[in-house]
N, C-alpha and C positions, 0 to 999 in steps of 0.2 A: 504494498500497502505504500501511495505517496504520502510523503507530508507534505500541507500545504503553506501553509508559513503560515499563520492566519489573525496569531496576536500584534496590536497597536498599538500605542500609548494612549491613556485615553488623560487626554487634554483638560479637557474639562475637571478631574475628578466629578462625577458624578457616575450614578449608578447608569440611568440613560445612555451616556457612552462612552459605558464597560464594551471591550472587544464582544462577549459573548452573548449581553445581552443587543449591543446595536446587529451582530447577527440575525439574531433569536429573533428580532422584531422585523427581520428585511427577511427573514421564509415565512416564517407568517402571511406577510406581506404576501411575497410568493402566493404562496397556497392559496389564500382572500381571489387573484386574482383570477385563477385559473377558477376554483369556486364560481363570484362571481359570472365569470365564462360559459359555464357549465348549465349552472340558472337557466342566465341568455336566453345562449341554442336551444333548451330542451324546451321553455314557455315558450319561444319562436314555431316549436319544429309542430308541423302537421300532423303528423303522427305519434302518440305517446312510443317511446322506446323505456325497454329492459335497461338499468343501469347501465351493462356492459353494453348494449346494442347505443346506448348516446354517448359513453367514453370514448367507445372506435369512431363510431365517427364524424365526434368531435378533430380524435386525433388526426384525421383524413383529413379534415378540414385544416385543422390545424397546419403540418406536415404534409405536404400535396405533391410535395417531392417526390416525400419517403414511400418506400414498395407496403404492398398491408400489412404480413406479417408482421415487420417494425412498427405501424403503429399499432398495429395489435399486442405486444410487446406496452410501446409508449401508452397507451391505452388502461394496459393494469396495472401499472405505476402509479398512474394520475389516477387511479378511482384508490390505491393502498392509503396516495396522502391526502386525494381527499372524504374518502369516502369508506374506513377500513374499518367498520362495524360492521356496514350494508355487505363489503366482499368478503366476510366469514362467512356469511349465511347466502350471497346471489348462491345458488348454482350455473349459470353463465359461466360467470368470473372464474371461479374453481373449475370449473369442467376445463375452461380457457388454460388457465395456467397450470394443467392438471397435462391436455393436449399438447403444446406448443410446450410444455417441464423447464416451462418461469421459471427460475430461480433454482432448478436444476433439481426437483426436490418430487416426491411421490405419496407420499404421505397424512394424510388430513391436517391435522395437528403442523407438522410443519408449514403445512400451508398458511393456515393462519398464525403460526409465530411470525413470519417474513412479514407478512403481510400487514403488522400491529410494529415493525420493526420496521420499513416503510415511516407510517405514520409517529412513530416514535422519536424520529430523526427531529425533530418538530412544537412534541410535546413531552421529551427525554432527556428535550436539552444539552448538548456539550461540545467543543469544540471537538470532543473526538467522533462525536455524532455528527460532524458538518463533514471531516474524514468521507462519516459514512457515507454520506449521502451525496458525495461530487466519486463517489465510485460506482456508481449506476447511474449508466448514460444517455437512462429515459430521462431524468429528471437533471441532470444538465442541459442536455436539450430543449425541454423544459423554459428550463431555468434562462437559457440564456432565450429566448422566446420574449422570457416574460419581459428581458431586460430591455428587446427589440423594439418592443410595442410600448410599454411604455420610459423608458428612457430615463428624466426627471422629475416628469411629472408627478408617479404614484410619492415620492421621497416626498413633492412641495406640497401633494393633498392632505399627507396624512400627520398632524399636529406634534405627532408624537417625534417624526423622523424631520421631520419640516424645523424646528427648534434645533435642532443640530444639524442640519443637511448638509452639510461640506463630511463630517463626519460618515453619516450615511451614503454619500455617495460613494466618497472614497470605497468607504469597505461594500458598495453591492459595486467598486470595480474589481474587488482582488477576486470575493466570489463569480466574477463573468472568465477575468485570466484563470482561478482556478478552474473555472467547470470544462469554456473551453480546452487546457491543455488536458484535462481527462479525456478529453473523447480524442486528442490528436496523439493520445497515446497508444 
């Protein structure tokens, strides 16, 4: 596993600008961005889709240049990030994980563990969890898309991040670089 070199000085000394807090806030906003996008797409859909189909459709729309199989992988990881509890119960998603051998696992309990592990990148947060998060190529691709589509707008629109926007922009740029680096290896 590559070490990302994520630490940076807390110039203000505030809790809100401690590097782990800054990264956690950015990654939770990353999740919120895709959750909002999923809700919007689902609301716009003329026909109701089950969760797996709606995530797959979203991944195909977001990554039109990728193969269907790659979009399925992205959809599964996106589902783990957005809807972990639902993913553990969704028969379509679980059978797709099994069919594609996603996570390289076969038993049901291991699939549940992996689904919750991905969600844990944000809610059992640590710098080590970021390391794990950026080993997942789907999440790296999604993060790069998040940065491309939002640039500074989300940081400036969020009162917490905007208060120390320079620090949040710097941290976001570090994460962007690390996601790109992970994909290139």
